[in-house]
All heavy atoms as an XYZ file, in Angstrom:
635
protein
N      21.687     24.757     -1.519
C      21.041     23.473     -1.431
C      22.123     22.401     -1.367
O      23.153     22.488     -2.022
C      20.144     23.271     -2.647
C      19.485     21.933     -2.635
S      18.210     21.589     -3.862
C      18.524     22.626     -5.212
N      21.867     21.353     -0.610
C      22.861     20.295     -0.460
C      22.309     18.975     -0.988
O      21.104     18.781     -1.091
C      23.269     20.145      1.012
C      22.172     19.626      1.889
C      22.091     18.265      2.175
C      21.215     20.473      2.445
C      21.088     17.777      2.984
C      20.216     19.988      3.252
C      20.140     18.640      3.523
N      23.226     18.102     -1.372
C      22.858     16.754     -1.808
C      23.164     15.769     -0.703
O      24.042     16.015      0.133
C      23.636     16.354     -3.062
C      23.128     17.027     -4.307
O      22.124     17.732     -4.274
N      23.812     16.824     -5.399
N      22.475     14.680     -0.728
C      22.725     13.611      0.225
C      22.654     12.286     -0.512
O      22.029     12.190     -1.562
C      21.734     13.653      1.380
C      20.306     13.358      0.978
C      19.363     13.298      2.141
N      19.802     12.286      3.070
C      19.437     12.236      4.344
N      18.620     13.131      4.822
N      19.871     11.286      5.123
N      23.275     11.241      0.019
C      23.202      9.940     -0.649
C      21.840      9.283     -0.421
O      21.267      9.359      0.665
C      24.321      9.133      0.002
C      24.541      9.768      1.320
C      24.175     11.217      1.166
N      21.338      8.673     -1.479
C      20.094      7.914     -1.426
C      20.314      6.569     -2.089
O      21.168      6.422     -2.963
C      18.979      8.611     -2.208
C      18.312      9.756     -1.517
C      18.742     11.062     -1.747
C      17.237      9.555     -0.661
C      18.119     12.128     -1.135
C      16.612     10.619     -0.051
C      17.051     11.905     -0.284
O      16.429     12.958      0.319
N      19.504      5.614     -1.723
C      19.368      4.376     -2.472
C      18.007      4.441     -3.139
O      16.982      4.562     -2.463
C      19.464      3.141     -1.560
O      20.743      3.151     -0.934
C      19.282      1.859     -2.352
N      18.013      4.407     -4.466
C      16.765      4.457     -5.230
C      16.419      3.039     -5.670
O      17.259      2.335     -6.228
C      16.919      5.360     -6.444
N      15.206      2.628     -5.390
C      14.693      1.345     -5.880
C      13.905      1.670     -7.147
O      12.955      2.455     -7.100
C      13.801      0.648     -4.838
C      14.516      0.552     -3.490
C      13.354     -0.715     -5.344
C      15.799     -0.244     -3.513
N      14.339      1.102     -8.267
C      13.757      1.443     -9.571
C      13.369      0.188    -10.331
O      13.910     -0.888    -10.091
C      14.766      2.234    -10.400
S      15.307      3.760     -9.635
N      12.428      0.356    -11.257
C      12.026     -0.725    -12.154
C      12.042     -0.228    -13.583
O      11.696      0.925    -13.840
C      10.625     -1.229    -11.838
C      10.545     -2.146    -10.661
C       9.159     -2.747    -10.511
O       8.185     -2.192    -10.978
N       9.095     -3.873     -9.855
N      12.406     -1.127    -14.506
C      12.317     -0.777    -15.919
C      10.971     -1.259    -16.461
O      10.157     -1.820    -15.724
C      13.507     -1.322    -16.710
C      13.508     -2.830    -16.837
O      12.563     -3.523    -16.483
N      14.607     -3.360    -17.335
N      10.749     -1.057    -17.746
C       9.449     -1.384    -18.326
C       9.183     -2.889    -18.381
O       8.043     -3.305    -18.539
C       9.338     -0.797    -19.736
O      10.363     -1.329    -20.555
N      10.221     -3.700    -18.218
C      10.046     -5.155    -18.203
C       9.819     -5.706    -16.799
O       9.691     -6.906    -16.627
C      11.258     -5.846    -18.825
C      11.410     -5.516    -20.285
O      10.420     -5.373    -20.995
N      12.635     -5.383    -20.750
N       9.807     -4.827    -15.798
C       9.575     -5.258    -14.423
C      10.825     -5.654    -13.668
O      10.736     -6.136    -12.547
N      12.018     -5.454    -14.269
C      13.253     -5.764    -13.564
C      13.557     -4.647    -12.571
O      13.515     -3.469    -12.908
C      14.417     -5.939    -14.537
C      14.264     -7.145    -15.419
C      13.998     -6.996    -16.771
C      14.371     -8.420    -14.895
C      13.853     -8.100    -17.585
C      14.223     -9.539    -15.700
C      13.955     -9.376    -17.054
N      13.878     -5.023    -11.347
C      14.082     -4.077    -10.250
C      15.566     -3.970     -9.936
O      16.292     -4.956    -10.004
C      13.308     -4.549     -9.009
O      11.945     -4.779     -9.374
C      13.351     -3.525     -7.900
N      15.994     -2.757     -9.562
C      17.391     -2.544     -9.183
C      17.465     -1.524     -8.054
O      16.575     -0.699     -7.892
C      18.212     -2.068    -10.380
O      17.669     -0.881    -10.901
N      18.540     -1.620     -7.294
C      18.837     -0.647     -6.240
C      20.039      0.164     -6.716
O      21.081     -0.401     -7.050
C      19.141     -1.344     -4.925
N      19.893      1.470     -6.755
C      20.913      2.358     -7.293
C      21.302      3.377     -6.227
O      20.430      3.994     -5.621
C      20.376      3.106     -8.527
C      19.944      2.113     -9.607
C      21.397      4.083     -9.060
C      19.121      2.742    -10.702
N      22.596      3.565     -6.023
C      23.067      4.626     -5.120
C      23.226      5.901     -5.931
O      23.794      5.885     -7.022
C      24.406      4.244     -4.494
O      24.242      3.145     -3.638
N      22.735      7.005     -5.389
C      22.786      8.287     -6.099
C      22.848      9.423     -5.085
O      22.276      9.326     -4.000
C      21.557      8.445     -7.027
C      21.682      9.702     -7.885
C      20.265      8.387     -6.258
C      20.642      9.806     -8.982
N      23.586     10.469     -5.433
C      23.553     11.705     -4.646
C      22.474     12.588     -5.248
O      22.490     12.881     -6.442
C      24.898     12.427     -4.695
C      25.942     11.759     -3.835
O      25.559     11.088     -2.854
O      27.137     11.894     -4.132
N      21.537     12.998     -4.423
C      20.396     13.774     -4.909
C      20.063     14.859     -3.893
O      20.407     14.755     -2.717
C      19.200     12.863     -5.119
N      19.368     15.907     -4.343
C      18.952     16.949     -3.412
C      18.002     16.385     -2.360
O      17.263     15.435     -2.616
C      18.226     17.969     -4.292
C      18.619     17.656     -5.687
C      18.983     16.220     -5.719
N      18.042     16.976     -1.189
C      17.143     16.551     -0.121
C      15.729     17.009     -0.448
O      15.518     18.088     -0.989
C      17.605     17.144      1.211
C      16.943     16.473      2.392
O      16.570     15.291      2.261
O      16.799     17.124      3.438
N      14.780     16.177     -0.154
C      13.380     16.525     -0.382
C      12.697     15.512     -1.289
O      13.291     14.974     -2.216
N      11.457     15.260     -0.999
C      10.658     14.236     -1.676
C      10.676     14.373     -3.195
O      11.058     13.452     -3.924
C       9.226     14.310     -1.135
C       8.292     13.320     -1.712
N       7.528     13.582     -2.822
C       7.986     12.067     -1.328
C       6.787     12.520     -3.100
N       7.047     11.592     -2.203
N      10.234     15.486     -3.698
C      10.108     15.669     -5.144
C      11.450     15.909     -5.831
O      11.677     15.435     -6.948
C       9.159     16.834     -5.450
C       7.738     16.549     -4.978
O       7.333     15.361     -4.996
O       7.043     17.503     -4.584
N      12.348     16.630     -5.178
C      13.645     16.934     -5.790
C      14.509     15.687     -5.918
O      15.199     15.504     -6.919
C      14.379     17.994     -4.972
C      13.703     19.350     -5.011
C      14.423     20.331     -4.113
C      13.667     21.648     -4.059
N      14.282     22.569     -3.109
N      14.463     14.807     -4.943
C      15.254     13.577     -4.992
C      14.752     12.677     -6.121
O      15.538     12.126     -6.891
C      15.182     12.848     -3.652
N      13.451     12.546     -6.235
C      12.880     11.713     -7.300
C      13.201     12.294     -8.680
O      13.545     11.564     -9.612
C      11.376     11.600     -7.123
C      10.728     10.715     -8.153
C       9.256     10.503     -7.819
N       8.698      9.545     -8.733
C       7.761      9.837     -9.623
N       7.268     11.054     -9.693
N       7.286      8.912    -10.423
N      13.114     13.605     -8.815
C      13.417     14.253    -10.092
C      14.872     14.038    -10.491
O      15.181     13.862    -11.674
C      13.093     15.740    -10.009
N      15.784     14.023     -9.519
C      17.196     13.800     -9.821
C      17.422     12.398    -10.375
O      18.213     12.207    -11.306
C      18.043     14.020     -8.568
N      16.720     11.417     -9.837
C      16.839     10.051    -10.354
C      16.248      9.975    -11.754
O      16.830      9.380    -12.659
C      16.150      9.038     -9.417
C      16.171      7.643    -10.020
C      16.818      9.027     -8.057
N      15.086     10.587    -11.972
C      14.446     10.561    -13.289
C      15.307     11.265    -14.341
O      15.329     10.861    -15.494
C      13.054     11.203    -13.236
C      12.028     10.432    -12.437
C      11.748      9.069    -13.020
C      10.942      9.193    -14.296
N      10.665      7.886    -14.915
N      16.025     12.315    -13.944
C      16.917     13.007    -14.879
C      18.092     12.127    -15.290
O      18.492     12.106    -16.457
C      17.444     14.304    -14.267
C      16.384     15.385    -14.178
O      15.336     15.255    -14.850
O      16.602     16.352    -13.429
N      18.647     11.401    -14.337
C      19.824     10.576    -14.612
C      19.449      9.241    -15.257
O      20.199      8.714    -16.075
C      20.597     10.332    -13.313
C      21.937      9.696    -13.542
C      22.821      9.786    -12.326
C      24.183      9.217    -12.652
N      25.103      9.339    -11.546
N      18.286      8.685    -14.895
C      17.827      7.395    -15.415
C      16.407      7.547    -15.958
O      15.442      7.106    -15.331
C      17.854      6.333    -14.318
C      19.202      6.134    -13.682
C      19.521      6.731    -12.460
C      20.170      5.357    -14.308
C      20.764      6.541    -11.880
C      21.414      5.168    -13.731
C      21.703      5.770    -12.520
O      22.932      5.587    -11.948
N      16.245      8.149    -17.131
C      14.896      8.444    -17.631
C      14.067      7.213    -17.993
O      12.845      7.290    -18.041
C      15.156      9.307    -18.873
C      16.545      8.990    -19.289
C      17.281      8.629    -18.033
N      14.710      6.071    -18.213
C      13.969      4.869    -18.596
C      13.486      4.048    -17.404
O      12.860      3.006    -17.597
C      14.836      3.971    -19.481
C      15.179      4.641    -20.801
O      14.427      5.549    -21.214
O      16.197      4.276    -21.404
N      13.768      4.501    -16.194
C      13.385      3.750    -14.998
C      12.263      4.448    -14.244
O      12.185      5.670    -14.219
C      14.591      3.580    -14.066
C      15.781      2.803    -14.625
C      16.902      2.759    -13.588
C      15.373      1.406    -15.027
N      11.423      3.640    -13.616
C      10.388      4.153    -12.724
C      10.924      4.101    -11.300
O      11.442      3.062    -10.873
C       9.124      3.286    -12.814
C       8.337      3.490    -14.074
C       7.747      4.884    -14.131
O       8.228      5.705    -14.890
N       6.752      5.152    -13.349
N      10.778      5.163    -10.556
C      11.235      5.202     -9.171
C      10.155      4.587     -8.287
O       9.013      5.037     -8.282
C      11.538      6.647     -8.720
C      11.983      6.665     -7.272
C      12.596      7.268     -9.618
N      10.527      3.540     -7.555
C       9.597      2.861     -6.658
C       9.760      3.387     -5.236
O       8.779      3.605     -4.530
C       9.819      1.331     -6.691
C       8.920      0.620     -5.704
C       9.600      0.805     -8.100
N      11.011      3.595     -4.815
C      11.275      4.053     -3.452
C      12.605      4.787     -3.402
O      13.494      4.545     -4.215
C      11.306      2.871     -2.484
N      12.717      5.705     -2.441
C      13.960      6.417     -2.165
C      14.253      6.257     -0.672
O      13.437      6.645      0.164
C      13.824      7.902     -2.491
C      13.538      8.199     -3.942
S      14.955      8.064     -5.010
C      15.995      9.376     -4.429
N      15.417      5.682     -0.365
C      15.799      5.469      1.027
C      17.052      6.296      1.297
O      18.054      6.143      0.576
C      16.091      3.976      1.307
C      14.847      3.129      1.004
C      16.509      3.765      2.748
C      14.948      2.345     -0.245
N      17.033      7.178      2.292
C      18.243      7.937      2.604
C      19.381      7.001      3.027
O      19.170      6.056      3.781
C      17.824      8.832      3.769
C      16.341      8.902      3.688
C      15.905      7.586      3.125
N      20.561      7.230      2.493
C      21.721      6.414      2.823
C      22.127      5.522      1.666
O      21.422      5.400      0.671
N      23.281      4.885      1.814
C      23.813      4.016      0.770
C      23.567      2.563      1.189
O      24.236      2.061      2.093
C      25.318      4.270      0.541
C      25.855      3.352     -0.527
C      25.550      5.725      0.178
N      22.606      1.917      0.541
C      22.219      0.549      0.900
C      22.204     -0.385     -0.310
O      21.850     -1.555     -0.172
C      20.830      0.542      1.532
C      20.680      1.507      2.654
N      21.231      1.307      3.901
C      20.060      2.716      2.709
C      20.943      2.334      4.679
N      20.244      3.213      3.980
N      22.541      0.106     -1.502
C      22.385     -0.694     -2.714
C      23.260     -1.946     -2.720
O      22.899     -2.942     -3.333
C      22.668      0.147     -3.951
O      24.000      0.605     -3.946
N      24.392     -1.902     -2.044
C      25.279     -3.061     -2.025
C      24.767     -4.226     -1.213
O      25.196     -5.366     -1.406
N      23.845     -3.972     -0.307
C      23.327     -5.049      0.541
C      21.796     -5.020      0.626
O      21.213     -5.383      1.636
C      23.964     -4.997      1.932
C      23.869     -3.650      2.585
N      24.805     -2.674      2.367
C      22.971     -3.116      3.417
C      24.474     -1.596      3.061
N      23.363     -1.840      3.700
N      21.177     -4.605     -0.453
C      19.711     -4.585     -0.516
C      19.230     -5.749     -1.374
O      19.862     -6.120     -2.359
C      19.227     -3.271     -1.120
N      18.122     -6.338     -0.986
C      17.477     -7.366     -1.783
C      16.348     -6.713     -2.561
O      15.498     -6.036     -1.975
C      16.890     -8.472     -0.905
C      17.916     -9.227     -0.096
C      17.956     -9.134      1.281
C      18.860    -10.047     -0.727
C      18.886     -9.828      2.023
C      19.795    -10.739      0.009
C      19.806    -10.635      1.380
O      20.739    -11.318      2.107
N      16.346     -6.893     -3.864
C      15.260     -6.371     -4.696
C      14.656     -7.536     -5.461
O      15.333     -8.520     -5.760
C      15.734     -5.265     -5.660
C      16.208     -4.040     -4.901
C      16.825     -5.759     -6.578
N      13.380     -7.424     -5.757
C      12.654     -8.493     -6.424
C      11.958     -7.940     -7.655
O      11.349     -6.875     -7.600
C      11.629     -9.114     -5.466
C      12.277     -9.595     -4.194
C      12.274     -8.809     -3.044
C      12.927    -10.821     -4.146
C      12.880     -9.242     -1.882
C      13.541    -11.261     -2.987
C      13.518    -10.465     -1.857
O      14.124    -10.897     -0.714
N      12.055     -8.673     -8.752
C      11.394     -8.269     -9.984
C       9.888     -8.469     -9.843
O       9.431     -9.348     -9.116
C      11.920     -9.082    -11.163
C      13.401     -8.865    -11.392
O      13.892     -7.767    -11.057
O      14.063     -9.782    -11.905
N       9.138     -7.649    -10.554
C       7.693     -7.814    -10.530
C       7.329     -9.007    -11.407
O       8.053     -9.362    -12.330
C       6.993     -6.548    -11.027
O       7.284     -6.338    -12.378
N       6.191     -9.641    -11.113
C       5.802    -10.786    -11.943
C       5.550    -10.347    -13.378
O       5.225     -9.192    -13.640
C       4.523    -11.294    -11.288
C       4.110    -10.274    -10.308
C       5.262     -9.359    -10.059
N       5.712    -11.275    -14.292
C       5.489    -10.970    -15.711
C       4.056    -10.505    -15.920
O       3.131    -10.943    -15.237
C       5.771    -12.206    -16.546
N       3.888     -9.624    -16.859
C       2.561     -9.118    -17.159
C       1.781    -10.226    -17.862
O       2.212    -10.756    -18.880
C       2.633     -7.869    -18.056
C       1.257     -7.389    -18.420
C       3.428     -6.786    -17.359
N       0.640    -10.583    -17.293
C      -0.198    -11.627    -17.851
C      -1.417    -10.970    -18.474
O      -2.143    -10.241    -17.800
C      -0.643    -12.629    -16.758
C      -1.533    -13.714    -17.343
C       0.574    -13.224    -16.082
N      -1.655    -11.181    -19.771
C      -2.829    -10.560    -20.389
C      -4.123    -11.154    -19.834
O      -4.158    -12.311    -19.419
C      -2.668    -10.876    -21.874
C      -1.791    -12.077    -21.913
C      -0.904    -11.999    -20.695
N      -5.156    -10.334    -19.823
C      -6.453    -10.816    -19.368
C      -6.981    -11.858    -20.344
O      -6.862    -11.689    -21.559
C      -7.455     -9.655    -19.271
C      -7.161     -8.718    -18.141
C      -6.600     -7.478    -18.373
C      -7.435     -9.078    -16.835
C      -6.320     -6.606    -17.340
C      -7.155     -8.227    -15.793
C      -6.608     -6.997    -16.050
O      -6.333     -6.150    -15.016
N      -7.584    -12.940    -19.848
C      -8.130    -13.935    -20.775
C      -9.347    -13.371    -21.515
O     -10.093    -12.566    -20.987
C      -8.536    -15.093    -19.860
C      -8.692    -14.481    -18.516
C      -7.768    -13.298    -18.466
N      -9.511    -13.809    -22.738
C     -10.662    -13.372    -23.518
C     -11.903    -14.088    -23.009
O     -11.859    -15.274    -22.677
C     -10.460    -13.709    -24.994
C      -9.347    -12.942    -25.649
C      -9.260    -13.326    -27.113
C      -8.156    -12.576    -27.807
N      -8.059    -12.940    -29.216
N     -13.024    -13.382    -22.970
C     -14.266    -14.027    -22.547
C     -14.852    -14.861    -23.684
O     -15.587    -15.803    -23.459
C     -15.274    -12.984    -22.070
O     -15.553    -12.085    -23.116
N     -14.509    -14.522    -24.931
C     -14.973    -15.274    -26.087
C     -13.851    -16.214    -26.509
O     -12.730    -15.794    -26.765
C     -15.326    -14.315    -27.227
C     -15.822    -15.044    -28.459
O     -16.154    -16.248    -28.352
O     -15.892    -14.410    -29.527
N     -14.170    -17.484    -26.586
C     -13.127    -18.453    -26.930
C     -12.674    -18.318    -28.378
O     -11.622    -18.810    -28.745
C     -13.632    -19.870    -26.675
O     -14.721    -20.158    -27.543
N     -13.487    -17.671    -29.223
C     -13.114    -17.474    -30.613
C     -13.208    -18.737    -31.442
O     -12.679    -18.801    -32.536
N     -13.896    -19.746    -30.932
C     -14.038    -21.009    -31.653
C     -14.984    -20.878    -32.832
O     -15.582    -19.825    -33.075
N     -15.153    -21.949    -33.587
C     -16.038    -21.902    -34.756
C     -17.508    -21.782    -34.341
O     -17.895    -22.172    -33.249
C     -15.765    -23.235    -35.448
C     -15.251    -24.121    -34.368
C     -14.535    -23.233    -33.398
N     -18.307    -21.210    -35.246
C     -19.741    -21.089    -34.993
C     -20.387    -22.466    -35.110
O     -19.984    -23.280    -35.933
C     -20.376    -20.153    -36.029
C     -20.077    -18.712    -35.754
C     -18.965    -18.029    -36.115
C     -20.896    -17.807    -35.056
N     -19.028    -16.747    -35.693
C     -20.224    -16.575    -35.022
C     -22.142    -17.903    -34.447
C     -20.738    -15.447    -34.410
C     -22.648    -16.781    -33.839
C     -21.956    -15.579    -33.818
N     -21.404    -22.729    -34.315
C     -22.105    -24.006    -34.457
C     -22.827    -24.079    -35.797
O     -23.275    -23.072    -36.338
C     -23.097    -24.032    -33.294
C     -23.098    -22.676    -32.726
C     -21.908    -21.935    -33.222
N     -22.942    -25.263    -36.318
C     -23.554    -25.440    -37.636
C     -25.078    -25.527    -37.581
O     -25.733    -25.521    -38.621
C     -22.975    -26.671    -38.313
C     -21.495    -26.502    -38.600
C     -20.911    -27.710    -39.296
O     -21.670    -28.509    -39.849
O     -19.685    -27.832    -39.270
N     -25.655    -25.617    -36.402
C     -27.101    -25.784    -36.300
C     -27.828    -24.456    -36.056
O     -28.938    -24.452    -35.524
C     -27.440    -26.787    -35.192
C     -26.964    -26.323    -33.831
O     -26.218    -25.364    -33.727
N     -27.397    -27.021    -32.790
N     -27.276    -23.335    -36.460
C     -27.947    -22.044    -36.299
C     -29.025    -21.886    -37.362
O     -28.863    -22.334    -38.508
C     -26.946    -20.905    -36.403
C     -25.925    -20.795    -35.279
C     -24.924    -19.693    -35.583
C     -26.597    -20.526    -33.965
N     -30.153    -21.232    -37.021
C     -31.192    -21.021    -38.026
C     -30.717    -20.036    -39.093
O     -29.829    -19.223    -38.841
C     -32.350    -20.449    -37.217
C     -31.753    -19.898    -35.986
C     -30.516    -20.711    -35.723
N     -31.316    -20.089    -40.307
C     -30.912    -19.163    -41.360
C     -31.131    -17.706    -40.957
O     -32.084    -17.378    -40.266
C     -31.834    -19.538    -42.536
C     -32.369    -20.881    -42.202
C     -32.343    -21.035    -40.733
N     -30.236    -16.843    -41.351
C     -30.340    -15.423    -41.054
C     -29.881    -15.041    -39.661
O     -30.031    -13.913    -39.212
N     -29.308    -15.956    -38.922
C     -28.845    -15.648    -37.565
C     -27.680    -14.719    -37.601
O     -26.743    -14.781    -38.246
C     -28.502    -16.930    -36.814
C     -28.045    -16.638    -35.408
C     -28.957    -16.366    -34.421
C     -26.701    -16.637    -35.080
C     -28.555    -16.112    -33.119
C     -26.275    -16.379    -33.797
C     -27.215    -16.109    -32.802
């Protein structure tokens, strides 16, 4: 089996993206596994054959925005009937 150079586009858990040059086995699953073995804390977004990390533009993902609550959580109205 032979290795070839790849540029791996990866993201960390904070959404920061990076382009990494790596020698990995040829093949879809084997190349991705080689990146995951060497960089276990990163998610592989893309694998491009060749060395392109020095001149690649990568963009971070937008910050994670929590879903708004449907209940405003404000105080209860004072005019509710007894036992409500």
